[in-house]
C-alpha positions in Angstrom: 0.0 0.0 0.0 1.2 3.5 -0.9 0.5 6.3 1.5 -1.1 9.1 -0.5 -2.4 12.7 -0.4 -4.5 14.7 -2.8 -3.6 18.5 -2.8 -6.7 20.5 -3.8 -8.1 24.0 -3.6 -11.4 25.8 -3.9 -10.3 27.4 -7.2 -7.3 27.9 -9.5 -4.6 30.3 -8.3 -4.7 29.3 -4.6 -1.2 27.8 -4.7 -1.8 24.1 -5.3 1.4 23.7 -7.5 3.6 25.5 -5.0 2.3 23.5 -2.1 2.2 20.1 -3.9 5.7 20.6 -5.4 7.1 21.8 -2.1 5.6 18.8 -0.3 7.1 16.4 -2.8 10.5 18.0 -2.5 10.4 18.2 1.3 9.5 14.6 1.7 12.0 13.5 -0.9 14.6 15.5 1.0 13.8 13.4 4.0 14.8 10.3 2.1 11.3 9.1 1.1 10.6 7.8 -2.4 7.9 10.1 -3.6 5.6 9.4 -6.5 4.3 12.6 -8.2 0.9 12.8 -9.9 -1.3 15.5 -11.5 -5.1 15.4 -12.0 -6.1 16.3 -15.6 -4.3 16.9 -18.9 -1.7 19.4 -17.6 1.9 18.8 -19.0 3.8 21.6 -17.2 3.2 21.0 -13.5 4.5 17.4 -13.8 7.8 18.8 -15.0 8.2 20.6 -11.7 7.0 17.5 -9.8 9.7 15.4 -11.6 12.3 17.9 -10.6 11.2 17.7 -7.0 11.2 13.9 -6.7 13.5 12.5 -9.4 10.6 10.4 -10.8 8.4 11.0 -13.9 5.4 13.2 -13.2 2.3 11.2 -14.2 -1.2 12.4 -15.1 -4.5 10.9 -13.9 -7.2 11.9 -16.3 -10.5 10.2 -15.9 -11.9 11.8 -19.1 -9.2 10.6 -21.5 -8.4 7.3 -19.8 -11.6 6.4 -18.1 -12.4 6.1 -14.4 -11.5 2.4 -14.4 -7.8 3.2 -15.2 -7.2 5.9 -12.5 -6.2 3.5 -9.7 -4.3 1.1 -11.9 -2.3 4.0 -13.5 -1.7 5.4 -10.0 -0.4 2.0 -8.8 1.8 1.7 -11.8 3.4 5.1 -11.2 3.6 4.7 -7.4 5.0 1.2 -7.3 7.9 0.9 -4.8 7.3 4.4 -3.4 6.8 5.4 0.2 4.4 8.3 -0.5 2.4 9.6 -3.4 1.4 13.3 -3.7 -1.4 14.0 -6.2 -1.9 17.6 -7.3 -5.5 18.5 -8.2 -6.8 20.6 -11.1 -8.8 23.8 -10.9 -11.2 23.8 -7.9 -11.8 20.6 -6.0 -15.2 19.9 -7.6 -14.5 21.3 -11.1 -14.3 18.7 -13.9 -15.1 18.2 -17.6 -17.8 20.8 -18.7 -21.4 19.5 -18.6 -20.1 16.1 -17.3 -20.9 16.3 -13.6 -17.9 15.3 -11.4 -16.1 13.5 -14.3 -12.3 14.3 -14.4 -12.5 16.5 -11.2 -10.0 16.3 -8.4 -12.9 15.1 -6.1 -13.6 12.2 -8.4 -10.0 11.1 -8.6 -9.6 11.4 -4.8 -12.6 9.1 -4.4 -11.3 6.6 -6.9 -7.9 6.6 -5.0 -9.6 6.5 -1.6 -7.1 9.3 -0.8 -7.5 12.0 1.9 -7.6 15.6 0.5 -5.6 18.6 1.8 -7.3 21.8 0.9 -5.0 24.7 0.0 -6.8 28.0 0.7 -5.8 31.4 -0.4 -6.3 33.2 2.9 -5.6 36.7 1.7 -8.4 39.2 2.2 -10.4 37.0 4.6 -10.4 35.9 8.2 -13.4 34.3 9.8 -15.0 33.6 6.4 -12.4 30.9 5.8 -14.3 28.6 8.2 -17.5 28.9 6.1 -15.5 28.2 2.9 -13.8 25.2 4.3 -17.0 23.9 5.9 -18.8 24.1 2.6 -16.1 22.2 0.7 -15.8 19.6 3.4 -19.6 18.9 3.6 -20.5 19.1 -0.1 -19.7 15.5 -0.9 -19.5 13.1 2.1 -17.4 10.6 0.1 -14.6 13.2 -0.2 -12.5 13.2 2.9 -10.9 16.5 3.6 -8.3 15.7 6.1 -6.8 19.1 6.7 -6.1 22.6 5.4 -3.0 24.5 4.4 -3.5 28.3 4.6 -1.6 30.1 1.9 -0.6 33.8 1.5 -1.1 34.5 5.1 -0.1 38.1 5.8 0.9 38.4 9.6 0.9 36.6 12.9 -2.4 38.3 13.8 -3.9 37.2 10.5 -2.8 33.6 11.2 -4.4 33.8 14.7 -7.7 34.9 13.3 -7.7 32.2 10.7 -6.8 29.4 13.2 -9.4 30.6 15.6 -12.1 30.5 13.0 -11.1 27.1 11.7 -11.0 25.7 15.2 -14.8 25.4 15.1 -14.8 23.7 11.6 -13.5 20.3 12.7 -10.9 20.4 9.9 -7.3 20.7 11.3 -4.8 23.3 10.0 -1.8 21.4 8.7 0.2 24.4 7.5 0.4 28.1 7.3 2.4 29.7 4.5 3.4 33.4 4.2 3.7 35.2 1.0 7.1 34.4 -0.5 8.3 35.8 -3.9 11.1 33.2 -4.0 8.7 30.4 -4.6 6.9 32.0 -7.5 7.1 30.5 -10.9 6.7 32.7 -14.0 3.7 32.3 -16.3 2.8 33.1 -19.9 0.1 32.5 -22.4 -0.5 28.8 -21.5 0.4 28.8 -17.9 3.7 28.2 -16.1 7.0 28.4 -18.0 8.2 24.7 -18.3 11.2 23.4 -16.4 13.1 22.7 -19.6 13.1 26.5 -20.4 14.5 27.6 -17.0 16.3 24.7 -15.5 18.6 26.5 -13.1 15.8 28.9 -11.9 13.4 26.1 -11.6 15.8 24.1 -9.4 16.0 27.2 -7.1 12.3 27.8 -7.1 11.6 24.1 -6.1 14.2 24.3 -3.4 12.6 27.5 -2.1 9.1 25.8 -2.2 10.5 22.8 -0.2 12.0 25.1 2.4 8.7 27.1 2.7 6.8 23.9 3.2 9.3 22.6 5.8 9.0 25.8 7.8 5.3 26.2 7.5 3.7 22.7 7.4 3.4 19.9 9.9 5.1 17.2 7.8 4.5 14.5 10.4 0.8 15.2 10.6 0.6 15.2 6.7 2.5 11.9 6.5 0.2 10.4 9.1 -2.8 11.5 7.1 -1.3 10.0 4.0 -0.7 6.7 5.7 -4.3 6.6 6.9 -5.5 5.9 3.3 -6.9 2.4 2.9 -5.7 -0.2 0.5 -6.9 0.1 -3.1 -7.2 -3.6 -4.0 -6.5 -3.2 -7.7 -3.8 -4.5 -10.1 -1.3 -2.0 -11.5 -1.5 -1.0 -15.1 1.5 -2.7 -16.8 2.5 -1.5 -20.3 4.3 -4.8 -21.0 1.1 -6.7 -20.3 -0.9 -4.3 -22.5 1.6 -4.8 -25.3 1.5 -8.5 -25.1 -2.3 -8.4 -25.2 -2.3 -6.2 -28.3 0.3 -8.3 -30.0 -1.9 -11.3 -29.5 -4.7 -9.5 -31.2 -6.8 -8.8 -28.1 -7.6 -5.3 -29.2 -8.6 -6.1 -32.7 -5.5 -4.4 -34.1 -4.2 -6.3 -37.1 -0.8 -7.8 -36.5 1.6 -9.4 -38.9 3.4 -11.6 -36.4 2.8 -13.5 -33.2 4.8 -12.3 -30.1 7.4 -15.0 -30.6 8.0 -14.0 -34.2 8.0 -10.2 -34.0 9.8 -8.2 -36.7 13.0 -6.3 -36.0 12.6 -3.5 -33.5 11.8 -0.2 -35.3 13.3 3.0 -34.0 10.7 5.6 -33.1 12.1 9.1 -32.7 10.3 11.2 -30.1 10.8 15.0 -30.2 12.0 16.6 -26.9 14.0 19.6 -25.8 12.7 23.0 -24.7 10.3 23.4 -27.6 8.5 20.0 -27.2 8.0 19.4 -23.5 4.4 18.1 -23.6 4.3 14.3 -23.3 2.9 11.5 -21.2 5.4 9.0 -19.8 2.9 6.2 -20.7 3.4 7.0 -24.4 7.0 5.9 -24.5 6.2 3.0 -22.3 3.5 1.7 -24.7 5.6 2.3 -27.8 8.4 0.2 -26.1 5.9 -2.5 -25.0 4.6 -2.6 -28.6 8.1 -3.5 -29.9 9.7 -0.1 -30.7 13.0 1.3 -29.6 12.2 4.9 -28.4 15.0 7.5 -29.0 14.6 11.1 -28.0 15.9 14.0 -30.1 15.9 17.8 -29.8 14.7 19.7 -32.9 16.4 22.8 -31.6 19.8 21.2 -31.5 20.0 18.0 -33.6 20.5 18.3 -37.3 19.7 14.7 -38.1 17.1 12.3 -36.9 18.2 9.3 -34.7 19.9 6.6 -36.8 17.5 4.1 -38.2 14.4 6.2 -37.5 11.3 4.4 -38.9 8.6 6.5 -37.2 8.4 10.0 -35.6 6.3 11.3 -32.7 6.1 15.0 -32.2 4.1 16.0 -29.2 3.1 19.3 -27.8 5.1 22.3 -26.5 6.0 25.8 -27.4 7.3 26.0 -30.9 6.0 29.6 -31.1 8.6 30.6 -28.5 11.4 29.0 -30.5 10.2 29.6 -34.1 13.5 31.3 -35.1 15.6 28.4 -33.8 13.4 25.7 -35.2 13.3 27.4 -38.6 17.1 28.0 -38.6 17.7 24.2 -38.1 17.2 23.6 -41.8 18.9 20.2 -42.0 16.5 18.7 -39.5 13.5 20.3 -41.2 14.6 18.7 -44.5 15.1 15.3 -42.8 11.6 15.4 -41.3 10.1 16.4 -44.7 12.0 13.5 -46.4 10.8 11.0 -43.8 7.2 12.1 -44.4 7.6 12.0 -48.2 8.8 8.4 -47.8 5.6 7.5 -46.1 7.0 6.8 -42.7 4.5 7.0 -39.8 4.5 10.4 -38.1 2.2 11.3 -35.2 2.1 15.0 -34.4 0.0 16.7 -31.8 -0.5 20.5 -31.4 3.1 21.8 -31.4 4.0 18.9 -33.7 1.2 20.0 -36.1 2.7 23.5 -36.2 6.2 22.1 -36.8 5.0 20.1 -39.8 3.2 23.2 -41.3 4.6 25.3 -44.1 5.2 28.2 -41.8 4.8 29.4 -38.2 4.4 33.1 -37.8 5.9 33.6 -41.2 9.0 31.5 -40.5 9.6 28.4 -42.6 8.9 25.1 -40.9 9.0 21.5 -42.3 6.6 22.1 -45.1 5.0 18.6 -44.8 1.6 20.1 -44.6 0.1 22.7 -47.0 -0.9 25.0 -44.1 0.3 28.0 -42.2 0.2 28.6 -38.5 0.3 31.7 -36.4 -0.2 32.9 -32.9 -3.7 34.1 -31.9 -5.3 36.0 -29.0 -7.9 33.4 -28.6 -7.4 30.5 -26.2 -8.7 27.2 -27.3 -9.2 24.9 -24.3 -11.2 21.9 -23.4 -11.8 18.1 -23.7 -12.7 16.7 -27.0 -14.7 13.5 -28.0 -13.0 12.6 -31.3 -13.9 10.2 -34.1 -11.3 9.2 -36.7 -12.6 10.5 -40.0 -10.0 8.5 -42.1 -7.8 5.5 -41.7 -4.4 6.6 -40.3 -1.3 5.3 -38.5 -3.1 5.9 -35.2 -6.6 4.7 -35.8 -9.0 3.2 -38.3 -11.8 5.3 -39.6 -14.7 5.3 -37.1 -12.5 4.8 -34.1 -13.3 7.0 -31.1 -10.7 8.6 -28.8 -11.0 11.2 -26.2 -8.5 14.1 -26.1 -7.9 17.7 -25.1 -7.1 20.9 -26.9 -5.0 23.7 -25.3 -3.4 26.4 -27.5 -3.3 30.0 -28.6 -2.5 29.4 -32.2 -4.5 28.8 -35.4 -3.6 26.9 -38.5 -5.1 27.6 -42.0 -6.7 25.5 -43.3 -7.8 23.8 -40.1 -8.1 20.4 -41.9 -6.6 18.7 -44.9 -8.3 17.0 -47.8 -8.3 14.0 -45.5 -9.1 15.2 -41.9 -7.8 13.5 -38.8 -10.7 13.9 -36.4 -14.4 14.8 -36.3 -15.2 16.6 -33.1 -18.6 17.0 -31.5 -18.0 19.6 -28.9 -18.0 22.5 -28.4 -19.0 22.7 -32.0 -19.2 20.1 -34.7 -16.2 20.3 -37.0 -13.4 18.3 -38.6 -9.8 19.1 -37.9 -6.3 17.9 -38.5 -4.5 16.2 -41.3 -4.1 12.6 -42.5 -1.5 12.6 -45.3 0.4 9.4 -46.3 1.8 8.2 -43.0 1.2 11.5 -41.2 -1.4 12.1 -38.6 -1.3 15.7 -37.4 -3.9 17.4 -35.1 -4.3 19.9 -32.4 -5.9 17.2 -30.2 -3.7 15.8 -27.4 -4.5 12.2 -26.6 -3.5 9.9 -23.8 -2.6 6.5 -25.2 -3.1 4.7 -21.9 -6.8 5.1 -22.6 -6.4 3.9 -26.2 -3.3 1.7 -26.2 -4.3 0.3 -29.6 -3.1 3.6 -31.0 0.5 2.9 -29.9 0.3 -0.7 -31.2 -1.1 0.4 -34.5 1.7 3.1 -34.9 4.5 0.6 -34.2 2.9 -2.0 -36.5 3.1 0.6 -39.3 6.7 1.4 -38.4 7.6 -2.3 -38.6 
């Protein structure tokens, strides 16, 4: 059994990431093996979690992966650890739009049978904090709020008033944090600046967060609360087992060989570096389990693709921040275009879509797609229920997958002659491109929820 805590808040902006990351780093600093998790589709916070713990930050998304996979994915990530810290998303009870509690922090806490620590922005209030905490603690009796951490507390007098008010609520105060500029993490158009773009500063910020938590939180009480979580009684998600099942044809994915007769291992190159930081750890694990050799490369630095590349995965990130450098790396752009022209499987999501375009903000990109991309003032954000419009290296026509969009760019046209997905919400539309072996789209997907996508991709590579 892994001790576990869910760090939640009444709303966004209360300081969940600061507290969760600080707790991870503080407990790791005490010699505990800490497993970091994040509710929802966020890619950036897990980077800070990984920095704090030395382990991959993993997402728990009930919309994209299904409620039945939350506990198994958690057990997979937390295997062998002493403690797991799960950072929530938005407000405690906020989830997928018009879907009730689906994908909310509260739902994930219930699925994990984990106690919740509520982080409250205490600025500009005193006694009212008790009413706020009481409301959240009593809203859903299945959600166990085991304590409160008060953030942005101004003075000793302010702290006294807050503690006095909460003394009547029955919810213990497990920490009080003062305002501290050193723990702040800079933000921009899609949230926090990723770790990969500010490595040294990020290390300092995480260290400051850990020190703030050590000084202001009752770590012994928090650890005792985490250890009070009951056993989950579920089998961990195991990518190798999923891969064996898919190779055996259990998913309906056509295979050319039985597990004992697999074809030579194809190299799948996965884009990384500062411009392409959005990825789920399970993607590489599933590609490996499906029979691929996964090799990471950096489109900002590397002028050639990894030797023997048979397939290419280009996930999300911030190519708009590195447009000049990506464009200047002409040898790699040509290599990607040549790979696409040869019909090799290429799976591109969001940033990958922009990189494959003819241009981004007027700068030449790979030119694989006859489309041009640019920055926009409009934020596109939300879960997507997608149906494959055409056969591709990821899915047969008619297959359904759930995903997520999160960008401030537009691409024109928004879909190719063969579109990737048909979307039903928030409006009906087709989007993305299927062109030869290329599948390019704005929609981020989580392959743990659709592992046949990884198997199909590797099968095409082989």
